[in-house]
N, C-alpha and C positions, 0 to 999 in steps of 0.2 A: 305388291306385295307377293312373294313366287307360293308355296303346295309346301305347309310341311313334313318333317317327316312321314311322320303315319300318312298326310293325306297319298304326299307318293308311295307309299306300300301299300293302303289299301285302292290307288288308283290299278297297281298290278295283281294284285286278285283278282282285283276286278274283268280289266284287261284276259287275266288266267280261265274265271270261271265263264263269260263269256264265248271267248276266241275259240277256248282250247288249247290242242299244239299248231291253231294258226296265232292265236295271238303275236309273238315275233311281228309275223309278215299288219299285224294291224298296227302293231307298231310301228312297223317300218315303213307303212303306208300315212301314217298319219304326222311323223317325222317331211316327212316329204312332200303333207298338206302342206306345212306346214309353213315351211323354211321356202314353199315355191308363192304365200304370201307375204313374204319376210313377216313372220313373227317370230321376232326372237326370246320373244318371253315363250311360249307355246311349245317352241322349238325344246329351249331347256329344260322345262319341266318336263317333256315327252322319254328326253335322254333322263332324265333321273328314274321316270315310272318303268325305260326302256333297259335300264343297271341292273332293276329292282327285277323284271321278269328274267330277267339273265341268272337271273339270285337265288327265284321263284321254281323257278321249269325243272326237271328231267329231263333232258333231249332227248332223251334213250324211248321213249315215250311217248311224249305229249303230254304228260299231267303235273298237274302243283304237283313238287313232293307235300305239300302238307296232308294231301290224298294217299299216298302211300302205306 
């Protein structure tokens, strides 16, 4: 069973809260680790999280759009 849309948004927001401007790098690292481990479900989940992080971040200043 995969993550709900709400859970994906929550994970993306948490990644931004914890890692700030480096959230995209954190997500990329997780994707790399999961890919290397052959965890296809994990990869799919983190790809969805990556898309939400991309939507939530303002890359000009590395701050979540909700905090601007």
